[in-house]
N, C-alpha and C positions, 0 to 999 in steps of 0.2 A: 880542539873540539869544534870551535866556531869555524875554523878554516874548513874542516871536513863537512860541516853542515852547509857552508857556502858552496863548496864544490858539488855536493849532492844536489843542492838547489839549482845550480847552474846547469848541471847535466840534465836534470828533469825539465828545466826550461827549454833547453835545446831540443830534447826529444819531442815535447809537445808542440814546439814551434814548427817542426817538420811533419807532423801528422796532418793529413789532408788529402794528398794525391791518392793514397790507397783507398780512402773512403769513397772517392768519386768512382773508383773501379768497383767497389763493393756493391753498389746499387745494380751493377750489371748482372750479378748472380743472385739478386733477390728481386728480379724483375717479374712481371706477370707470368711469363712462361714457366719460370721456376715455381711460382705459386701453384700453378695448375698441377705440375708434376709432383710437388711435395704433398699437396692435399690428397692427390690420388694415391701416393705411396702410403701415407698414414691411414687413409680410409680403407684401403684394401688389405694392407699387410701389417698394420699396427706399427710397432717399434722395430720390426725386423730389418728394415732397410735404412736405418739411420747411419749405418757404416758407410754408405755410399756418399753421404755428405762429408764425412771425415776424409775419405779417399779423394774425393773431388777437390776439397779445399787444399789438401797437400799438393796435388798436382798443380793447382792454380798458383800456389805460392812460388813454386819453381819458375813457372813461365812469366808471371807478372814481375817477379824480382829481376829476371833477365831482361825484360822489356825496359824496366826502370834503369837498369845499368847502362843500356844503350844511350838513353837520354842524358844521364849524368856525365858519362865519359866523353861523348862526342858532341853534345849540344844539338843533336838531331833527333827527331822522332823517326819512327820506322818508315813513314812515307818519304820524308826528306832523304834518309839514308839510302833507301831503295832507288830513288831518282838519281842520287849522286854516284852510287857504287855499282849499279847494275846497268846492262845495256838498256837503252831507252825502250825498245819494244817489250822487253821482259818486264821492266818496271811498270810500264803502262798496263800490261796485261794483269799483273798481280794487284796493282792498286785499283784498277777498274773492278776486278772481282771483289776486292775488299770493300769498295764503295757500295756495290750491290748488296753485300752482306750487311752493311750499315743500314741500308734502306730496309732490308728484311727485319733488322732489329727494331728500327723505328716503327714499323708496322705493328710488331708485337707490343711495344711499349705504349704507343698511342692507343692501341686496342685495349690494353689493360686499363688505362685511364678512362676510356669510354665505357667499359664494362662497369667500373666502379661508379661512375656518374649515373649510369642507368640504375644501379642498385640503390643509390642515394636519392635520386630525383625522378627516375622514370624516363629520362631523356633517351631518345633513340641513339643507337650506336654511332651512326654517321654524324649527328649533331654533336655528340659528346667528343668524338674524335676531332672535329673541327675546332671546338672550344679549347681542347687540350693543345692542339697545334698552335693556336694563337698565343696561348699562355707560354708555352715552351719557347717559341721563337722570340717573344718579347723578352723573356728572361735571358736568353742566349745573346741577344744583340744589345741589350741595355746594361748588362751586368759584367763586371770584371771577373777575372779568374778567382780572386780572393773572395769576392762576394758569392760567386757560384759555389765555391768550396764550403762556405758557411751555410748556404742554403741546403746543399746536399747533406752536410753533417747533421743539420737540423732534421731533415727528413729521415735519415737513417736512424737517428736517435728516437724520433717519434714512432717509427715502425717497430723498433726494438721494444719500446715501452708498451706499444699496443699488444704485442705478443706476450709480454710479461703479464699484462692485464688479463689476456685470454687464458693464460696458463693458471692464474690464480682461481679461475672459475671452474676448472676441471680437476678431476682426481687423476693425477699423473702416476703411472707405474714407473717410479724412478729406477727400480732395480732392472726392469726390462729395458729402460732407456739406456742405462750404462752398458748393458750387455749389447744392445743394438749398435751403439757407437763403435765398438771395437771387434765385433764378431761378424765377419763376412758371411752372408747367407743369401741365397737366391731361391725363394720358394717357387714351386711350379707356377708358371704363368707370369712371373714377376720381371722377367728379363727386359721387356720393352720399357717398363717404368725405370728400372735401374739405368738403362742406357739413356733414357730421356733426361733424367736428372743429372747424371754425370756428363752427358754430352752437352748439356746446356750451361754447365758451370764455366767452362773455358770458351769464350766467344771471341771472334776475330776483332771486333771493334774495341774490346777492352784492352787488348794488347797494344793496339795503335794509340788508344787514349792514354794509357799509363806512360808510355814513352813520350808522348806529347806534353802532358802535364809536367813531368819531371824536367824535360829539356827547356821548358819556358823559364826556369830559374837561371839557366846559363851558368851553372857552377863550373863547367869545364874551362871557363875563361878566368877563373880565380886561382888557378894554380893547383898543383898536384896534392898539396896538403888538404885543401878544401874538398877536392874530388874524393879522396880517401875518407874524409870525415863524413861527407854526404852519403857515400856508399854504406857506411855503418848505420847511419840513422834511417836510411831508406829501408833497410832490412827490418828495422823495428816497425816502421810505418806499414810495410806490407804485411808483416805477421799480425800486427794489431788489427788492421782492417780486415784481413781475411778471417781472423778468428771471430770478429763481429759478424761477418757474413755467415760463417759456420753456425754461430749461435742462433741467428735469425732463421736460417733454413731449417735447423734442427727443431726450433720451436714450432714451425709450420707443421712438420711431420708429427711431433708430439701432440699438438693440439688436435690434429685430425685423428690420430690414433686414440686419444682419450675421449673423443666424442663419436665420430662417425664409425670407427672400427668397433668401439665398445658396444654400440647399438646396432651393428651390422647394417649400416646405411651406406650403400654405394654412392660415390660422387663422380660425376662425369664432366662437370665444368664449374667455374668459380661462382657464377651466379647461383647455381644450385646449392653450392656449399654455404653461401651467405644465407639463403632462404632456410636451409636446414638448421643453421645455428640458432635461429630465433626461438623455435620451440624448445631446443635443448638447453640453451644458456641465457636466453632472454634477449630483448631488443638491443640493449647496450652492447652486447657481444657482437651482434651482427652489424651494427653501425660502426663499431671500432674496426671490424674486419674490412668493411668497405672503405673506410677512411684510410686505413693503412695501405690497401691496394691502390687507392688513388695517389697517395704520396709516392708509392713505389713506381707507379706508371709515369708520373710527371718527372720524378728524379731520373729514372732510367731513360726517358725520352730526351732529357737534357744531355746526358752523356752520349746517347746515340747521335744527336745532332752535332755535338762537339767532335766526335770521332769522324763523322762525315765531312765536317769542315776541315779537319786536320788532313784527311786523305786527299781532298781536292786541292788544298793549299800545297801539299807535297808534290802534286803534279807539276807545279810551277817552281819547285825547289824552295818553298817558303814555309815558315812556321805558322801555326794557328794564330790568327789575330782577328778578333771579331769586328775590328774596324776596317779590315782589308776586304776589298770586293771579292777576291777569290774565296776567302774563307766564308764570307756571307753567302755567296752563291752555293757553296758546299753545304752549309747549314740548311739553307732554304730548300735546296733540291732534295736533300736526304729526307727531311721531315715531310715535305710536301708529297714526295713520291710514296712514302710510307702511308700517309693519310689517304691518298688516292686509291692505293691498293686495298685499304680497308673498305672503301665504298664499293669495290668490285667483288668483295668476298661476301657471299650470302650468309655463311655460317661462321661466327666469330671463333669458335673452337677450331675449325679447320684452318682459319687464318693463322692461328698460333702454330698449328702443325706445319703448314707450308713455310712459315718463317724459319722454323727449326731445320727443315730440310735444306733451305738455302744456306744456313750457317754451317751445316754439316758438310756441304759440298766445298765451301771455301776454306774452312778452318785449317785443313792440312797445309795449304799453301802459305798461310800466314805464319804458322808454327815453324815450318822449315825455313821460311824467309828470315824470321827472327833468329833462329839458331845459326844460320849462315852468317848473318851480319855480326852477331856477338861472338862468333868463333873466329872471325877474320882479324888477323893482326893489322891488316891494312886499314880496317875500320876502327878497331878498338885499341890498337897498340899493345902495350904491356898488360892491358886489362882484358884481353881476349880470353874467352872461356878456357879454363884448364881442363886436362883430360877427364878428371873425375866429374867436373861440371858438365862436360859434353855427354858423358855416359848417363848422368842423371836426367839431363834434358832430353836426350834421345829416347830413353826409356819412357819418360813422361809423354813425349810426342807420340810414340808408338801406341801407348795405352789410349791416349785421348783420340787419336786418329782412328784406331780400331773401333772404339766405342761409337764414335760419330758415324763411321761408315756402316756399322751394324744397325745403328738407329735409322740411317737413311734407307738401307735395304729393307728393314722391317716395315717402315712406312710405305715404301714403294710396293713391296710385296703385298701388303695389306690392301692397298688401293687397287692393285692389279686384280686381286681376287674379288 
């Protein structure tokens, strides 16, 4: 009996020891862009579109799990592997486009932080973005991987607690919620929101980031037994982290459905949502909403900067290292470019839209790059994707790419009109 308890305790200790990388990725799909889409989904269609969070999370698990496998098996992140195994011009083209996508991501994340600061203090968007930039760069350049993981885990936990608090204040239709999670339905006029949420779940920088965080452990140097062991625990980390993200995204839609949809109040941006929560649920609810958005913006800005630093380091065949000048330049250039773009965009909501268009354009290239690398025996050896895995990844890729391209064409068509 005691031996069994000791074994269970040891397994549990190992599992929780390796939780962390997935949670850094989780903040990428609870970022300000997702907030806007989720609030709009709940406000306009109630609980009906919850199924898209379930579908998006399932697709995300397949791709993030595959990106993590690359890092565990090879000891390389996607950018390093692309530089090593692809012709130089092709690698530079793909990594250059991925870096631009990271810049677009940093625009959205810093913008979310700035919007939250404006809600809380009245600061102008430009000044709020500058303050957020300074804080995020300081955190990235002064903190180690382990400390950043703890900071992100803390932020994700507080965001989750914030939405639990919000849900306790509203009368949730739990029967409609459960039906919404498992019943695909697209009401008339809802397709743009469906594509917006699903298209924003899988983002290029998150795939680069996950492979980078995992490869930093260098488990591939510790033998085949260690690699197989880490592959097993990585799956738990990915599943656990993605379920956390699924719960938080679901809570956003549920909160909006139980408030704005119930009272038939249309919502067109996050600042408006915060202002409308005050008379419905009180000052505390609106403040908690703004604080949670601020934490989401700062946390996702950190991961956007990390992915930018990883991509630039990959240009030189190097891993991410915040003490290395190439990584530092990548971090600084990614976040600074995103902040500068914020100051050139007059309408914050349009800034979020433009950033999503950029991600939609680049995402297919990153997905197919990942599948090529992880399906190659030259890269992965005996751990290359098996036929069933290839089919699952290809199906996921086709769905994600189709949704993102439809999102792109919808936005472009709307602005052309």
